[in-house]
C-alpha positions as CSV (number, residue, x, y, z in Angstrom):
1,M,-2.8,4.5,-7.2
2,P,-5.9,6.7,-6.8
3,E,-6.8,6.8,-3.5
4,N,-9.6,5.0,-2.6
5,H,-11.9,7.0,-0.4
6,Q,-13.9,3.9,0.3
7,L,-11.3,2.4,2.3
8,H,-11.7,3.0,6.1
9,E,-9.9,5.6,7.9
10,L,-8.2,3.0,10.2
11,I,-6.3,1.6,7.4
12,R,-5.3,4.8,5.4
13,R,-4.0,6.2,8.8
14,R,-2.0,3.0,9.7
15,W,1.8,3.6,8.3
16,S,4.8,2.3,10.0
17,P,6.6,5.3,11.4
18,R,10.5,5.4,13.0
19,I,9.3,8.6,15.4
20,Y,8.2,7.6,18.5
21,N,8.6,9.3,21.7
22,D,9.4,7.4,24.4
23,A,6.0,7.5,26.2
24,E,4.7,4.3,27.9
25,V,2.2,2.4,26.3
26,E,-1.1,1.9,28.9
27,P,-1.1,-1.9,30.4
28,W,-5.3,-1.8,29.0
29,K,-3.9,-0.7,25.5
30,L,-1.6,-3.9,24.8
31,R,-3.9,-6.3,26.1
32,T,-6.2,-4.4,23.6
33,L,-3.9,-4.5,21.2
34,F,-3.4,-8.7,21.6
35,E,-6.9,-8.9,22.3
36,A,-7.4,-7.9,18.6
37,A,-4.8,-10.2,17.3
38,G,-6.3,-13.2,19.1
39,W,-9.5,-12.5,17.0
40,A,-8.1,-12.9,13.8
41,A,-9.3,-15.2,11.3
42,S,-7.3,-18.9,11.4
43,C,-7.0,-22.1,9.4
44,F,-9.1,-25.0,11.4
45,G,-9.2,-21.7,14.2
46,E,-5.9,-23.3,15.3
47,E,-5.0,-19.6,16.5
48,P,-1.4,-20.4,15.9
49,W,-0.1,-16.7,16.7
50,R,2.1,-16.3,20.2
51,F,4.0,-13.3,20.7
52,I,6.9,-12.1,23.5
53,V,6.0,-8.4,24.3
54,A,8.3,-5.8,26.4
55,S,6.6,-3.1,27.9
56,R,9.1,0.3,28.3
57,A,7.6,0.0,32.0
58,D,10.1,-2.9,32.1
59,E,13.6,-1.5,31.8
60,T,15.4,-4.8,31.5
61,Q,12.6,-7.1,29.3
62,F,12.5,-3.8,27.1
63,D,16.4,-3.6,26.7
64,R,16.2,-7.5,26.2
65,L,14.2,-7.5,23.0
66,L,16.1,-4.1,21.9
67,G,18.9,-6.2,22.1
68,L,17.8,-8.4,19.2
69,L,17.1,-6.1,16.9
70,V,19.8,-4.7,14.3
71,E,21.5,-1.3,15.3
72,K,19.6,0.7,12.9
73,N,16.4,-0.4,14.1
74,Q,17.6,0.1,18.0
75,D,18.4,3.6,17.2
76,W,14.8,4.3,16.6
77,A,12.9,1.6,18.4
78,Q,14.3,2.6,21.8
79,H,11.7,5.5,21.9
80,A,9.1,3.0,21.4
81,G,6.5,2.6,24.6
82,A,6.8,-1.6,23.8
83,L,8.2,-4.3,22.1
84,A,7.2,-7.5,20.6
85,I,7.8,-10.5,18.5
86,S,5.3,-12.7,17.0
87,F,5.6,-16.8,16.2
88,G,3.7,-18.7,14.1
89,K,2.9,-22.6,15.2
90,K,4.4,-24.9,12.4
91,T,1.9,-27.7,12.9
92,F,-1.8,-28.4,14.2
93,S,-2.6,-28.9,17.3
94,H,-5.5,-31.2,16.5
95,N,-3.9,-33.8,14.1
96,G,0.4,-32.9,14.2
97,A,-0.1,-32.2,10.3
98,P,2.1,-29.8,9.3
99,D,0.2,-26.3,8.8
100,R,1.7,-24.1,6.3
101,F,-0.9,-21.1,7.1
102,G,0.5,-20.7,10.6
103,I,2.5,-18.1,9.8
104,H,0.0,-16.3,7.6
105,D,-2.1,-16.5,10.0
106,T,0.0,-14.8,12.7
107,G,0.7,-12.1,10.1
108,T,-2.9,-11.4,9.8
109,A,-3.2,-11.2,14.0
110,F,0.0,-8.9,13.7
111,G,-2.5,-6.7,10.8
112,Q,-5.9,-6.8,13.0
113,L,-3.3,-5.7,16.2
114,S,-1.9,-2.7,13.9
115,L,-5.2,-1.4,12.7
116,Q,-6.5,-1.5,16.6
117,A,-3.6,0.6,17.6
118,V,-4.7,3.4,15.1
119,A,-7.9,2.9,16.6
120,L,-6.2,3.4,20.4
121,G,-4.2,6.6,18.6
122,L,-0.7,4.2,18.9
123,Q,1.0,3.1,15.6
124,V,3.2,-0.2,15.2
125,H,6.2,-0.6,13.0
126,G,7.2,-4.2,11.9
127,M,10.6,-5.5,11.4
128,G,12.6,-8.2,9.9
129,G,16.2,-7.1,11.0
130,F,16.5,-8.6,14.1
131,D,18.5,-11.6,15.5
132,A,15.9,-14.4,15.2
133,A,18.2,-17.2,15.4
134,R,19.3,-15.7,19.0
135,T,15.6,-14.8,19.7
136,R,14.4,-18.7,19.4
137,V,17.5,-19.6,21.9
138,E,17.1,-16.8,24.1
139,F,13.6,-17.1,24.7
140,G,13.5,-20.7,24.7
141,V,11.1,-20.9,21.8
142,P,9.9,-24.6,20.7
143,D,11.3,-25.8,17.4
144,D,7.4,-26.2,16.3
145,F,7.1,-22.2,16.3
146,E,8.2,-20.1,13.2
147,V,9.9,-16.9,14.3
148,G,8.1,-14.1,12.8
149,A,8.5,-10.2,12.9
150,A,9.6,-7.9,15.4
151,F,7.1,-4.6,16.1
152,A,7.9,-1.6,17.8
153,I,4.5,-0.3,19.3
154,G,3.6,3.5,20.9
155,Y,3.0,7.0,20.2
156,L,4.0,8.9,17.9
157,N,6.4,12.0,18.1
158,G,4.9,14.6,16.4
159,D,2.1,14.6,14.0
160,N,0.2,11.2,13.7
161,A,-0.5,11.1,10.2
162,P,1.2,9.1,7.2
163,P,3.9,10.7,5.2
164,E,2.7,13.2,1.8
165,G,3.0,11.6,-1.2
166,R,3.0,7.9,0.4
167,K,2.4,5.6,-3.0
168,R,1.5,1.8,-3.1
169,K,1.7,-0.4,-6.2
170,P,-1.4,-0.5,-8.6
171,L,-3.8,-3.1,-8.1
172,G,-2.9,-4.8,-11.6
173,E,0.6,-5.5,-10.2
174,I,-0.9,-7.3,-7.2
175,V,-4.2,-8.4,-7.9
176,F,-4.7,-11.0,-11.2
177,S,-7.3,-12.8,-12.7
178,G,-7.3,-15.6,-15.4
179,G,-3.2,-16.1,-15.0
180,W,-0.5,-14.7,-13.5
181,G,0.2,-11.0,-13.9
182,K,-3.4,-10.7,-15.9
183,A,-4.8,-7.5,-14.4
184,A,-8.2,-8.5,-12.6
185,A,-10.8,-6.9,-14.5
186,F,-12.2,-3.9,-11.8
């Protein structure tokens, strides 16, 4: 797909690195990231997202989250400045009805957090490789919350740019109009 130069620079610079440099993330930056997440759009204004976060500054809690990751992710995530896990509420607070958008809205919050990270000189890497069932037990997560994704936050060890030659699927493969598989005509 040819590069669209109209994309915001934060979007172009966001990527999912595995090369963090062991530096702590300043508390004010962590707070700013989660504040950015909190401003995400959500169905009925539910704000279904919740996060558990552990800064490298709190070695006990950091190691606790790190221990939930699969070994391959532990190898590189151990160098991040903070680790976190997202959760999405399964029901609406105002009426108890199922909220099938809760985890979607939580993903939107994660996306905003990721872009705010780039604006602050950080990068975020989301992970599915962790023990969600153990996370639920370890942290006493209520049944009304879906375990989302784990993620690492930190400063890069090296250049703060996406790798050269990275590609995305052409829009014709992901955006349809008039029926499934019919590429939108823009």
